C-alpha positions in Angstrom: 0.0 0.1 0.3 1.2 3.4 -1.2 0.5 6.8 1.5 -2.0 8.7 0.1 -1.0 12.1 -2.3 -1.5 15.3 -1.1 -4.0 16.2 -4.0 -6.3 13.0 -3.1 -6.0 13.6 0.9 -7.2 17.8 0.2 -9.8 15.9 -2.8 -11.5 13.6 0.3 -11.1 16.6 3.2 -13.4 18.9 -0.1 -15.2 15.4 0.1 -16.1 15.7 3.8 -16.4 19.2 4.3 -19.4 19.1 1.8 -21.2 16.3 4.2 -20.8 18.6 7.2 -24.5 19.9 8.3 -25.0 23.1 9.7 -26.6 22.4 13.1 -27.6 26.0 14.8 -31.0 25.9 14.9 -32.9 29.1 15.0 -33.3 30.3 18.3 -36.1 33.0 20.2 -34.9 36.0 22.2 -38.1 36.3 24.8 -38.9 38.2 28.1 -40.2 36.4 30.4 -42.4 38.3 33.1 -44.7 37.7 36.2 -48.2 39.5 35.7 -51.1 38.8 38.1 -48.7 35.4 39.8 -49.1 33.7 36.2 -45.8 34.1 33.7 -46.2 35.3 30.3 -43.3 35.9 27.5 -43.1 38.5 24.8 -40.7 37.8 22.1 -37.4 40.3 22.1 -37.9 42.0 18.6 -41.4 43.7 20.0 -40.1 44.6 23.6 -37.6 48.0 22.7 -37.3 48.6 26.5 -37.5 47.5 30.0 -38.5 49.6 32.6 -37.8 50.2 36.1 -40.4 52.1 38.2 -41.2 55.2 36.5 -44.7 58.1 38.2 -47.3 57.4 35.5 -49.6 60.7 34.9 -53.1 60.3 34.5 -55.1 62.1 31.8 -58.6 62.5 32.5 -60.8 61.2 30.2 -59.1 57.8 28.9 -60.3 54.7 28.8 -59.8 52.5 31.9 -57.2 51.0 29.9 -54.8 53.2 29.3 -53.7 53.7 33.2 -51.8 57.3 31.3 -48.5 58.4 29.9 -45.1 58.9 31.1 -42.4 60.9 30.3 -39.4 58.7 28.7 -36.5 61.0 27.5 -38.4 63.3 26.8 -40.9 61.1 24.6 -44.6 60.5 25.7 -45.6 57.3 25.8 -48.7 55.9 27.1 -49.4 52.9 29.7 -51.6 50.6 28.9 -53.2 47.8 31.5 -53.3 44.5 30.3 -53.9 42.6 33.2 -57.8 43.1 32.8 -57.2 42.4 28.9 -56.1 38.9 29.4 -58.6 38.8 32.4 -56.3 39.1 35.4 -56.7 40.4 39.0 -54.6 44.4 38.6 -51.8 44.3 39.8 -50.9 47.5 42.1 -48.8 48.7 44.6 -45.5 46.6 45.4 -46.7 44.0 42.1 -46.6 46.4 39.5 -43.1 48.2 39.2 -42.0 47.3 36.0 -43.3 48.0 32.2 -41.7 47.0 28.7 -41.6 49.2 26.7 -43.3 47.1 23.5 -44.3 48.0 19.9 -46.1 46.1 17.3 -48.6 46.5 14.4 -47.2 50.3 14.4 -48.0 50.9 18.2 -45.8 51.8 20.6 -46.8 51.8 24.3 -46.0 50.6 27.8 -47.4 47.7 29.3 -47.7 47.6 33.2 -46.0 44.4 34.0 -45.4 43.0 37.9 -41.9 42.0 37.2 -39.3 40.7 34.7 -38.4 37.3 35.4 -35.6 36.3 33.1 -34.9 37.2 29.4 -33.7 34.5 27.2 -33.0 32.4 24.1 -35.5 29.4 23.5 -34.8 27.2 20.7 -38.0 27.3 18.1 -38.7 24.4 17.7 -39.2 24.9 21.8 -42.6 26.5 21.3 -45.3 24.5 21.5 -48.9 25.6 20.7 -51.2 27.2 23.3 -53.6 25.3 24.6 -56.9 24.3 23.9 -58.2 25.0 27.8 -57.1 28.7 27.9 -59.2 32.0 29.5 -61.8 33.5 27.3 -59.8 36.5 27.2 -57.0 34.8 26.9 -57.4 33.4 23.7 -56.1 34.6 20.1 -53.7 36.7 22.5 -51.9 33.5 23.4 -49.8 32.3 20.6 -47.8 29.3 22.1 -46.1 27.9 25.3 -42.9 27.5 26.8 -40.8 26.0 28.9 -38.9 28.8 30.6 -36.1 28.3 33.2 -38.4 28.7 36.0 -41.4 27.5 34.8 -43.7 27.5 31.7 -44.6 30.6 30.5 -47.3 32.2 28.0 -46.2 33.2 24.7 -48.3 37.0 23.9 -49.0 38.5 20.3 -48.1 41.9 21.2 -49.6 42.9 18.0 -52.8 41.3 18.9 -52.6 42.3 22.4 -51.9 45.9 20.9 -54.5 45.9 18.4 -57.3 44.1 20.9 -56.6 46.3 23.5 -56.6 49.8 21.3 -60.0 48.5 19.8 -60.9 47.8 23.6 -59.9 51.8 23.9 -62.8 53.2 21.9 -65.6 51.8 23.0 
């Protein structure tokens, strides 16, 4: 037996390199948060900022879903109360310290949450279809369920959440 030539080794290596399959799977960045004692998540691309407690200014004549407005570095942003839209008890006092500034469907608004639990990357294949036994208020707004580090979280569709909430505010 003779040793392979350099050309044969290079050709063999090139053919085996062509057979390598990319194993990187698509990931979704999620912001997992608590609201009304339940765990929810939003895709990271719709969350513009995680905001600490800011003073919310009441605006007379606003619908009940709009808590008020905040001054975010000179920009006035509305603050939506999504707890009622999701059929949850209102967050009050110490339980309602954080906000998420989200943008979807051409609407930009802050939403009041209890607290941010995690910001994580999850394989897209790990996002399961929403369970069939959801409360009526959650149907249509929940687009999946994901197993986060500390337990499952319902993945919310921000566009549906904001447009449904906005439609309710116009009534």
